C-alpha positions, 0 to 999 in steps of 0.5 A: 209239373205235369210229368211230376203229377203223372209220375206221382199218379202212376206211383200211387196206382202201383202201390194201390195195386200191390195192396189189393194183390196182397189183400186178395192173397191174404183172403185166399190163404184165410179161405184155405185155412178155414177149409183145412180146419173144417176138414180136420174137424170132420166137417166135410160139407163145410170144407167142401164149400170152401175148397170148391170156392177156391178151386173155382177161382183157381182151377189150375191149383192142384191143392184146391182140387185135391181138397175137393176130391178128399171131401167128396170121397169122404162124403162117399159122393163117388159119382162127383169124384169121378166127374171131378177126376174126368174134368181134371184130366 
């Protein structure tokens, strides 16, 4: 009976972890879509905030870095663009 409870507990934890991982991924996708929407609408400051949030959470993701770079370039914040490029290298 203890083995059954242990197995049941492990299965519950496994499925909860899958759900949590899926929810986090959905949140990331929604944040990316929001950043892209702001960027396309010409609201680069708002887009930059969301791209920076994504890049902080996932520093190796090039798409998030590129979103930050595009927004900074459009906003003519060239010293920050150069610093971001230096950090990336």
